[in-house]
C-alpha positions in Angstrom: 9.3 18.9 28.1 11.2 15.6 27.5 9.1 12.5 27.1 10.5 10.9 30.3 9.3 13.9 32.3 5.9 13.7 30.8 5.7 10.0 31.6 6.7 10.7 35.2 4.1 13.5 35.5 1.4 11.1 34.1 2.3 8.4 36.7 2.2 11.0 39.5 -1.1 12.5 38.5 -2.7 9.0 38.1 -1.5 8.0 41.5 -2.7 11.2 43.1 -6.1 10.9 41.4 -6.6 7.4 42.6 -5.3 8.1 46.1 -7.8 11.0 46.5 -7.3 14.8 46.8 -5.9 16.0 50.0 -2.7 13.9 50.2 -1.7 10.4 49.5 -3.2 7.7 51.6 -0.9 5.5 53.7 -1.9 2.5 51.8 -1.1 4.1 48.4 2.4 5.1 49.3 3.9 1.6 49.2 2.3 0.9 45.8 3.6 4.1 44.3 7.1 3.5 45.8 7.1 0.0 44.3 6.0 1.3 40.9 8.6 4.0 40.9 11.3 1.4 41.7 10.3 -0.8 38.8 9.9 2.2 36.5 13.4 3.5 37.1 15.1 0.1 36.4 14.0 -1.5 33.2 15.0 -5.1 32.8 17.6 -6.1 30.2 16.2 -7.5 26.9 15.7 -11.3 27.3 17.5 -11.9 24.0 20.7 -10.3 25.5 20.5 -12.6 28.5 20.0 -15.6 26.2 23.0 -14.7 24.1 25.2 -14.3 27.2 24.2 -17.8 28.4 24.7 -19.3 24.9 28.2 -17.8 24.9 28.8 -19.4 28.3 27.7 -22.8 27.0 30.0 -22.4 24.0 33.0 -21.6 26.2 32.3 -24.7 28.2 32.2 -26.8 25.1 35.4 -25.3 23.8 37.3 -25.9 27.1 36.1 -29.5 27.2 37.2 -30.0 23.6 40.6 -28.5 24.3 41.0 -30.8 27.3 40.2 -33.8 25.2 42.7 -32.6 22.6 45.4 -32.3 25.3 45.0 -35.9 26.5 47.4 -38.6 25.3 45.0 -40.5 23.0 47.3 -42.4 20.7 46.8 -43.9 18.3 43.6 -41.8 18.1 44.0 -38.0 18.0 41.9 -35.4 19.8 39.3 -33.3 18.0 40.6 -30.8 15.5 40.2 -27.1 16.3 37.7 -26.8 13.4 35.6 -29.6 14.9 35.7 -27.9 18.3 34.5 -24.7 16.8 31.7 -26.4 14.9 30.5 -28.2 18.0 30.6 -24.9 20.0 28.2 -23.5 17.4 26.1 -26.6 16.8 25.2 -27.5 20.3 23.9 -24.0 21.3 21.8 -24.0 18.1 20.2 -27.3 19.1 19.6 -26.1 22.6 18.0 -22.9 21.2 15.8 -25.0 18.8 14.5 -26.9 21.9 13.7 -23.7 23.7 16.7 -24.0 26.0 17.3 -20.2 25.8 13.8 -19.2 26.4 13.6 -16.5 29.1 12.0 -18.9 31.7 14.7 -21.6 31.0 17.5 -19.2 31.9 16.4 -19.1 35.6 17.0 -22.9 36.2 14.8 -25.8 36.8 14.9 -29.5 35.8 13.4 -28.9 32.5 16.0 -26.3 31.5 18.9 -28.6 32.6 17.4 -31.5 30.7 17.0 -29.4 27.6 20.7 -28.3 27.7 21.8 -31.9 28.2 19.6 -33.0 25.3 21.2 -30.5 23.0 24.7 -31.6 24.1 24.0 -35.3 23.6 22.3 -34.7 20.3 25.1 -32.5 19.0 28.2 -34.5 20.0 26.5 -37.9 19.9 24.9 -37.2 16.6 28.2 -36.2 15.0 29.8 -39.5 16.3 26.9 -41.6 14.9 27.2 -39.7 11.6 30.9 -40.4 11.4 30.2 -44.1 11.9 27.4 -44.2 9.3 29.5 -42.4 6.7 32.5 -44.7 7.3 34.6 -41.9 8.8 35.2 -43.4 12.3 38.8 -42.2 12.2 37.7 -38.6 11.9 35.6 -38.8 15.1 35.7 -42.1 16.9 32.8 -43.0 19.1 35.1 -43.3 22.1 36.3 -39.8 21.6 32.7 -38.5 21.3 31.8 -40.2 24.6 34.9 -38.7 26.3 34.1 -35.2 25.0 30.5 -35.7 26.1 31.6 -36.7 29.6 34.0 -33.8 30.0 31.6 -31.2 28.6 28.6 -32.2 30.8 30.0 -30.8 34.2 31.0 -27.3 32.8 27.7 -27.0 30.9 25.6 -27.8 33.9 27.8 -25.7 36.2 27.6 -22.8 33.8 23.8 -23.1 33.7 23.6 -23.2 37.4 25.9 -20.2 37.9 23.9 -18.2 35.2 20.6 -19.0 36.9 22.0 -17.9 40.3 23.3 -14.7 38.9 20.1 -13.9 37.0 18.0 -14.5 40.2 20.4 -12.3 42.2 20.0 -9.5 39.7 16.2 -9.8 39.6 15.4 -6.1 38.9 17.5 -6.2 35.7 16.8 -9.8 34.5 13.2 -10.7 35.4 10.3 -9.4 33.4 7.8 -7.2 35.2 4.4 -8.8 35.3 0.9 -7.7 36.5 -1.8 -10.1 37.4 -5.4 -9.4 36.3 -8.0 -11.0 38.5 -9.1 -10.8 42.2 -10.6 -14.1 42.8 -9.5 -17.4 44.4 -7.5 -18.3 41.3 -5.4 -15.2 41.6 -4.7 -16.0 45.3 -3.6 -19.6 44.4 -1.4 -18.3 41.6 0.4 -15.8 43.8 0.9 -18.4 46.5 2.3 -20.9 44.0 4.6 -18.5 42.3 5.9 -17.3 45.7 7.4 -20.7 46.2 9.3 -20.8 42.9 12.7 -19.1 43.0 13.3 -20.0 39.4 10.5 -17.9 38.0 11.5 -15.5 35.2 9.3 -12.6 36.2 8.4 -10.6 39.2 4.8 -9.8 40.1 4.7 -6.1 40.7 1.0 -5.7 41.3 -2.6 -6.7 40.7 -5.5 -5.2 38.8 -9.2 -6.2 38.8 -10.8 -5.5 35.4 -14.3 -5.8 36.8 -14.3 -3.1 39.4 -12.5 0.1 40.0 -11.0 0.4 43.5 -8.8 3.0 45.0 -5.1 2.1 44.5 -3.2 1.0 47.6 -3.1 -1.9 50.0 -2.5 -5.5 49.3 -4.8 -7.9 47.5 -3.9 -11.6 47.4 -0.5 -10.6 48.6 0.2 -8.2 45.8 0.0 -4.3 45.7 -3.3 -3.2 44.2 -2.4 -0.9 41.3 -5.9 0.5 40.5 -7.9 0.5 37.3 -7.3 -0.8 33.9 -6.6 2.8 32.8 -3.7 2.8 35.3 -2.4 -0.4 33.9 -2.6 1.0 30.3 -0.6 4.1 31.4 2.0 1.8 33.0 2.4 -0.2 29.8 2.7 2.9 27.7 5.4 4.3 30.0 7.4 1.0 29.8 6.8 -0.2 33.3 5.1 -3.6 32.4 6.4 -6.4 30.2 3.9 -9.1 30.8 0.2 -9.4 31.8 -1.0 -12.6 33.4 -4.7 -13.3 33.3 -5.7 -15.3 36.5 -9.3 -16.0 35.4 -11.5 -19.1 35.4 -11.6 -21.2 32.3 -15.3 -20.5 31.9 -14.8 -16.7 31.7 -14.6 -16.8 27.9 -16.3 -13.5 27.2 -14.1 -11.8 29.8 -11.0 -13.3 28.3 -12.0 -12.3 24.8 -12.6 -8.7 26.0 -9.2 -8.5 27.6 -7.5 -9.9 24.6 -9.1 -7.3 22.4 -8.0 -4.6 24.9 -4.4 -5.7 25.0 -4.1 -6.3 21.2 -3.0 -2.6 20.8 -0.2 -2.8 23.4 3.3 -4.1 23.0 3.0 -6.5 25.9 3.0 -10.3 26.4 -0.3 -11.8 27.5 -0.4 -15.1 29.4 -3.3 -17.2 30.8 -2.5 -18.8 34.2 -3.8 -22.4 34.5 -6.5 -23.2 37.0 -4.2 -24.5 39.7 -7.0 -26.5 41.4 -6.7 -28.9 38.4 -3.2 -30.0 39.5 -4.2 -31.1 43.0 -5.6 -34.4 41.8 -2.7 -35.3 39.5 -0.4 -36.7 42.2 2.0 -33.9 41.9 3.9 -32.2 44.8 1.5 -29.3 44.6 0.7 -26.3 42.3 4.3 -25.2 42.5 5.6 -28.3 40.8 7.2 -28.5 37.4 3.9 -28.9 35.6 3.0 -25.3 36.2 3.2 -23.2 33.0 1.3 -20.5 31.3 -0.6 -20.4 28.1 0.7 -17.9 25.6 -2.3 -15.9 24.4 -0.4 -13.0 22.7 3.2 -12.0 22.2 4.6 -8.6 21.5 5.6 -8.4 17.9 9.2 -8.8 16.6 10.5 -10.2 19.8 13.4 -12.5 20.8 15.9 -13.4 18.0 13.6 -11.5 15.5 14.3 -8.3 17.4 18.1 -9.0 17.1 17.8 -9.4 13.4 15.6 -6.3 13.1 18.1 -4.2 15.1 21.1 -5.4 13.0 19.1 -4.7 9.9 18.1 -1.2 11.0 21.6 0.0 12.0 23.2 -1.8 9.0 20.9 -0.2 6.5 21.1 3.2 8.2 24.9 3.2 8.2 24.9 2.1 4.5 22.4 4.7 3.6 24.4 7.4 5.4 27.6 6.4 3.6 25.8 6.6 0.2 23.8 9.8 0.9 26.2 11.9 2.9 27.4 14.0 0.0 23.9 14.4 -1.6 22.5 15.4 1.8 25.2 18.1 2.1 24.2 19.4 -1.3 20.5 19.3 -0.5 21.2 21.2 2.7 23.0 23.9 0.8 20.2 24.1 -1.8 17.5 24.5 1.0 19.6 27.2 2.6 20.0 29.2 -0.6 16.4 28.8 -1.8 14.7 30.5 1.2 15.6 31.8 4.6 15.2 29.6 7.6 16.7 26.4 9.1 17.7 23.5 6.9 16.0 20.8 9.0 12.4 20.6 10.0 11.6 19.0 13.4 8.0 17.8 13.9 6.5 15.9 16.9 5.4 12.4 15.9 4.0 9.4 17.8 6.4 6.5 18.0 6.8 3.1 19.6 4.3 2.4 22.5 2.6 5.8 21.8 5.7 7.7 23.0 6.4 11.1 21.3 9.6 11.9 19.4 10.8 14.5 16.9 11.2 13.4 13.3 13.8 15.1 11.1 13.2 16.2 7.6 14.7 18.7 5.1 12.6 21.8 5.3 10.3 22.0 2.2 8.1 24.9 3.2 8.8 28.6 3.7 9.9 29.0 7.3 7.0 31.4 8.2 4.5 28.9 6.8 5.8 25.9 8.6 3.1 23.6 10.0 4.5 21.9 13.1 1.1 20.4 14.1 0.1 19.1 10.7 -3.1 21.0 10.9 -3.4 21.1 7.1 -1.8 18.4 5.0 0.3 19.3 1.9 -1.5 19.0 -1.4 -0.3 19.2 -5.0 0.6 22.8 -5.9 0.6 23.9 -2.3 1.8 27.5 -2.2 3.5 26.9 1.1 6.1 24.6 -0.5 9.4 26.2 -1.8 10.8 25.4 -5.2 13.5 23.2 -3.8 11.0 21.7 -1.4 8.7 20.7 -4.3 11.5 18.7 -5.8 12.4 17.1 -2.5 8.9 16.0 -1.8 8.4 14.7 -5.3 11.5 12.5 -4.9 11.1 11.8 -1.2 14.6 13.1 -0.6 13.2 15.3 2.2 13.0 12.1 4.3 16.8 11.4 4.3 17.6 13.1 7.6 15.4 10.4 9.3 18.5 8.2 9.0 19.6 10.0 12.1 16.3 9.1 13.8 17.1 5.4 13.1 20.6 5.7 14.5 19.2 7.4 17.6 16.8 4.4 18.1 13.6 6.4 17.5 12.7 4.6 14.3 13.3 1.5 12.2 14.4 1.6 8.6 11.1 -0.3 7.7 7.9 -0.1 9.6 4.6 1.9 9.8 5.2 5.6 9.0 4.9 7.9 12.0 2.1 10.4 12.0 1.8 13.8 13.7 -0.7 13.8 16.6 -3.9 15.4 15.5 -3.6 14.5 11.8 -7.0 14.1 10.2 -8.5 11.9 7.5 -11.8 13.1 6.0 -11.9 15.8 8.7 -11.7 13.4 11.6 -8.6 12.5 13.8 -6.9 9.3 12.8 -7.7 7.7 16.2 -11.5 8.2 15.6 -11.4 6.8 12.0 -9.5 3.5 12.6 -10.6 1.5 15.7 -7.1 -0.2 15.9 -5.1 2.8 15.0 -3.0 2.6 18.2 -1.9 -1.0 17.3 0.5 0.5 14.8 2.6 1.7 17.7 3.5 -1.8 18.9 6.7 -1.5 16.8 9.0 1.4 16.0 7.9 3.6 13.1 9.8 3.3 9.8 11.3 5.3 7.1 9.2 3.3 4.7 6.6 0.6 5.0 4.2 -1.8 3.4 1.5 0.8 3.1 3.8 3.2 1.3 4.9 0.6 -1.3 1.3 -0.2 -1.9 0.6 3.4 -2.8 -1.1 4.4 0.5 1.0 7.5 1.2 0.5 11.2 0.8 -2.5 13.2 1.9 -5.5 11.3 3.5 -8.4 13.3 2.1 -10.8 10.4 2.7 -11.2 8.0 5.6 -10.8 5.0 3.3 -7.2 6.0 2.5 -6.3 5.9 6.2 -8.1 2.6 6.7 -6.2 1.0 3.8 -3.0 2.4 5.3 -3.7 1.1 8.8 -4.7 -2.3 7.4 -1.3 -2.6 5.6 0.6 -1.5 8.7 -1.1 -4.1 10.9 -0.5 -6.8 8.2 3.2 -5.8 8.3 3.4 -6.1 12.1 1.6 -9.5 12.2 3.5 -11.1 9.3 7.0 -9.5 9.7 10.0 -11.4 8.4 13.4 -10.3 7.1 12.3 -11.3 3.6 9.3 -9.0 3.9 11.6 -6.1 4.8 13.8 -6.9 1.8 10.9 -6.9 -0.6 9.6 -3.6 0.9 13.1 -2.1 0.5 13.3 -3.1 -3.1 9.8 -1.8 -3.9 10.5 1.4 -2.1 13.5 2.1 -4.3 11.3 1.5 -7.4 8.5 3.7 -6.0 11.0 6.5 -5.3 12.3 6.2 -8.9 8.7 6.6 -10.2 7.9 9.4 -7.8 4.6 7.9 -7.1 2.1 9.5 -4.6 4.7 12.1 -3.5 3.8 15.8 -2.9 
């Protein structure tokens, strides 16, 4: 059964269980309908929206620069095309550095507009001042900089306003889906305050109370009540929730710590809502004023521009690897086919990003009748189930080459924690029982190679300690990811393959 069908069945069963046997309650139906609507339409990645707005800003800068160039400015000349292009890149970079392309900033507000203007003034004004300081007034006169600045301001602000209106109009595809945890006065004040803000970057799809388990259905503090923490966990695993907002008192430290530990294994952003009562004595217009913002307690790993870099890296390396390995893979396929009867490729169910299953591809290294699709018994040195060609492939790790297609399909990354088959054991116990934070490995896509593998923690896990060392390395990779780390892992992987270390 396809994964999307399994996820749908799980949501339905959860809702039925919480609504009670004998038919869905009238209060539960609106909640389930709302969840289904959000489950069907996943929002676009925030980084794509940020890139679109950045391009819009750059277009406004270019048009303003071309307008200045077309004006009769003798004896001074308008900005050169190279300078226009440079400014069209420089100003969006400055806006991005100031947080002007953060997801919340894309939906409007005074702070977002001021940030965009600050980047514009700093970019064009800074270039004008630099020209004066370096004695190159003729290349970019101050008057020309002021004219460009004046002509670029209206299209920049108009573009930002148009983008904010468009993003708000397409809320289901642009706003992040958020769930509030808490059922006290603070949650009620938070929901009321956010309801008065059209520029919010997320939509509240429901509320969960972590202290008590109630039947799903009805409204609490103006939001649909979704049910238990287990229901919320299932929603996150099925990709229905992007953000969790904790509406709890500042004094609830133990409760906050417990929730943070709980969500540490999920690819979801965790935010702490401020105690809105604190704003009433500050002379502001109310809790919905510009002062309202959330404390970032935890972010999903490899997000934002890092996710863009990671995606480019994955597809770039996969295409390069496919170009280099296409002929060797064809020869390996022929050798596997001639060595023993059966299919060339071996498909095995693995656990991927956000605990979702997928099928990993490998060259078949065992006799077809001895194939172990459930990984009930790990392969060891001298295993009689392994074919002659399979032994060579496993020793050189060439059996993993078909996973290039898993990367191109989006199931895997080139570098990341290695995917394991469900039910695999270490020291006789399932992986999930051995390592307390084993599920945290699935906050990112699994990889063709990873930090644990280059450190030698690959191959069979006869002891629990081997798995614990592997999980420690995987979590370290997720917490400290950078393009440079991926580069070092790639180089060390090539060296490890050449030495055929820990391969069976």
